[in-house]
PyMOL Python script that loads the backbone (N, CA, C, O; Angstrom):
from pymol import cmd

cmd.read_pdbstr("""\
ATOM      1  N   PHE A   1       2.552   5.260   9.647  1.00  0.00           N
ATOM      2  CA  PHE A   1       1.864   4.110   8.705  1.00  0.00           C
ATOM      3  C   PHE A   1       1.307   5.139   7.459  1.00  0.00           C
ATOM      4  O   PHE A   1       1.505   4.551   6.396  1.00  0.00           O
ATOM      5  N   LEU A   2       0.862   6.082   7.294  1.00  0.00           N
ATOM      6  CA  LEU A   2      -0.246   6.791   6.661  1.00  0.00           C
ATOM      7  C   LEU A   2       0.525   7.144   5.378  1.00  0.00           C
ATOM      8  O   LEU A   2       0.075   7.179   4.233  1.00  0.00           O
ATOM      9  N   SER A   3       1.904   7.422   5.840  1.00  0.00           N
ATOM     10  CA  SER A   3       2.847   8.100   4.803  1.00  0.00           C
ATOM     11  C   SER A   3       3.665   6.926   3.943  1.00  0.00           C
ATOM     12  O   SER A   3       4.584   7.187   3.167  1.00  0.00           O
ATOM     13  N   LEU A   4       3.051   5.292   4.285  1.00  0.00           N
ATOM     14  CA  LEU A   4       3.499   4.650   3.289  1.00  0.00           C
ATOM     15  C   LEU A   4       2.424   4.276   2.352  1.00  0.00           C
ATOM     16  O   LEU A   4       2.625   3.443   1.469  1.00  0.00           O
ATOM     17  N   ILE A   5       1.227   4.897   2.523  1.00  0.00           N
ATOM     18  CA  ILE A   5      -0.076   4.363   1.691  1.00  0.00           C
ATOM     19  C   ILE A   5       0.374   5.244   0.164  1.00  0.00           C
ATOM     20  O   ILE A   5       0.289   4.748  -0.960  1.00  0.00           O
ATOM     21  N   PRO A   6       0.808   6.508   0.448  1.00  0.00           N
ATOM     22  CA  PRO A   6       1.307   7.025  -1.298  1.00  0.00           C
ATOM     23  C   PRO A   6       2.111   6.185  -2.123  1.00  0.00           C
ATOM     24  O   PRO A   6       2.072   5.918  -3.324  1.00  0.00           O
ATOM     25  N   LYS A   7       3.042   5.743  -0.940  1.00  0.00           N
ATOM     26  CA  LYS A   7       4.384   5.080  -1.751  1.00  0.00           C
ATOM     27  C   LYS A   7       4.022   3.528  -2.315  1.00  0.00           C
ATOM     28  O   LYS A   7       4.626   3.008  -3.253  1.00  0.00           O
ATOM     29  N   ILE A   8       2.860   2.853  -1.525  1.00  0.00           N
ATOM     30  CA  ILE A   8       2.669   1.693  -2.210  1.00  0.00           C
ATOM     31  C   ILE A   8       1.551   2.062  -3.201  1.00  0.00           C
ATOM     32  O   ILE A   8       1.319   1.164  -4.011  1.00  0.00           O
ATOM     33  N   ALA A   9       0.765   3.231  -3.333  1.00  0.00           N
ATOM     34  CA  ALA A   9      -0.402   3.465  -4.387  1.00  0.00           C
ATOM     35  C   ALA A   9       0.706   3.971  -5.655  1.00  0.00           C
ATOM     36  O   ALA A   9       0.469   3.840  -6.856  1.00  0.00           O
ATOM     37  N   GLY A  10       1.855   4.525  -5.117  1.00  0.00           N
ATOM     38  CA  GLY A  10       2.447   4.976  -6.493  1.00  0.00           C
ATOM     39  C   GLY A  10       3.076   4.014  -6.916  1.00  0.00           C
ATOM     40  O   GLY A  10       3.261   3.955  -8.131  1.00  0.00           O
ATOM     41  N   GLY A  11       3.593   2.981  -6.068  1.00  0.00           N
ATOM     42  CA  GLY A  11       4.309   1.876  -6.717  1.00  0.00           C
ATOM     43  C   GLY A  11       3.474   1.153  -7.498  1.00  0.00           C
ATOM     44  O   GLY A  11       3.874   0.900  -8.635  1.00  0.00           O
ATOM     45  N   ILE A  12       2.207   0.683  -7.100  1.00  0.00           N
ATOM     46  CA  ILE A  12       1.465   0.098  -7.859  1.00  0.00           C
ATOM     47  C   ILE A  12       0.725   0.579  -9.105  1.00  0.00           C
ATOM     48  O   ILE A  12       0.371  -0.167 -10.018  1.00  0.00           O
ATOM     49  N   ALA A  13       0.516   1.952  -9.054  1.00  0.00           N
ATOM     50  CA  ALA A  13       0.313   2.816 -10.040  1.00  0.00           C
ATOM     51  C   ALA A  13       1.222   2.641 -11.106  1.00  0.00           C
ATOM     52  O   ALA A  13       0.756   2.205 -12.158  1.00  0.00           O
ATOM     53  N   SER A  14       2.675   2.948 -11.028  1.00  0.00           N
ATOM     54  CA  SER A  14       3.571   2.690 -11.923  1.00  0.00           C
ATOM     55  C   SER A  14       3.907   1.052 -12.325  1.00  0.00           C
ATOM     56  O   SER A  14       4.598   0.706 -13.283  1.00  0.00           O
ATOM     57  N   LEU A  15       3.327   0.260 -11.475  1.00  0.00           N
ATOM     58  CA  LEU A  15       3.553  -1.036 -12.120  1.00  0.00           C
ATOM     59  C   LEU A  15       2.462  -0.913 -13.126  1.00  0.00           C
ATOM     60  O   LEU A  15       2.896  -1.216 -14.238  1.00  0.00           O
ATOM     61  N   VAL A  16       0.963  -0.514 -13.147  1.00  0.00           N
ATOM     62  CA  VAL A  16       0.096  -0.619 -13.904  1.00  0.00           C
ATOM     63  C   VAL A  16       0.410  -0.240 -15.575  1.00  0.00           C
ATOM     64  O   VAL A  16       0.169  -0.776 -16.656  1.00  0.00           O
ATOM     65  N   LYS A  17       1.192   1.193 -15.029  1.00  0.00           N
ATOM     66  CA  LYS A  17       1.403   2.075 -15.775  1.00  0.00           C
ATOM     67  C   LYS A  17       2.476   1.510 -17.275  1.00  0.00           C
ATOM     68  O   LYS A  17       2.497   1.963 -18.419  1.00  0.00           O
ATOM     69  N   ASP A  18       3.346   0.257 -16.587  1.00  0.00           N
ATOM     70  CA  ASP A  18       3.985  -0.552 -17.226  1.00  0.00           C
ATOM     71  C   ASP A  18       3.217  -1.386 -18.154  1.00  0.00           C
ATOM     72  O   ASP A  18       3.441  -1.544 -19.354  1.00  0.00           O
ATOM     73  N   LEU A  19       2.465  -1.800 -17.581  1.00  0.00           N
ATOM     74  CA  LEU A  19       1.761  -2.820 -18.422  1.00  0.00           C
ATOM     75  C   LEU A  19       0.784  -2.236 -19.598  1.00  0.00           C
ATOM     76  O   LEU A  19       0.170  -3.010 -20.332  1.00  0.00           O
TER      77      LEU A  19
END
""", "prot")
cmd.dss("prot")
cmd.show_as("cartoon", "prot")
cmd.util.cbc("prot")
cmd.orient("prot")
Protein backbone atom coordinates (compact mmCIF):
# COMPACT_ATOMS: atom_id res chain seq x y z
CA PHE A 1 0.00 0.00 0.00
CA LEU A 2 2.77 2.43 0.91
CA SER A 3 4.27 1.96 -2.55
CA LEU A 4 1.06 3.37 -4.07
CA ILE A 5 1.32 6.68 -2.20
CA PRO A 6 4.19 8.06 -4.34
CA LYS A 7 2.32 6.99 -7.49
CA ILE A 8 -0.86 8.80 -6.44
CA ALA A 9 1.04 11.85 -5.18
CA GLY A 10 3.05 11.98 -8.40
CA GLY A 11 -0.08 11.68 -10.52
CA ILE A 12 -1.81 14.51 -8.65
CA ALA A 13 1.31 16.67 -8.87
CA SER A 14 1.51 16.13 -12.64
CA LEU A 15 -2.16 17.04 -13.00
CA VAL A 16 -1.66 20.25 -11.02
CA LYS A 17 1.36 21.14 -13.15
CA ASP A 18 -0.76 20.77 -16.29
CA LEU A 19 -3.21 23.31 -14.87
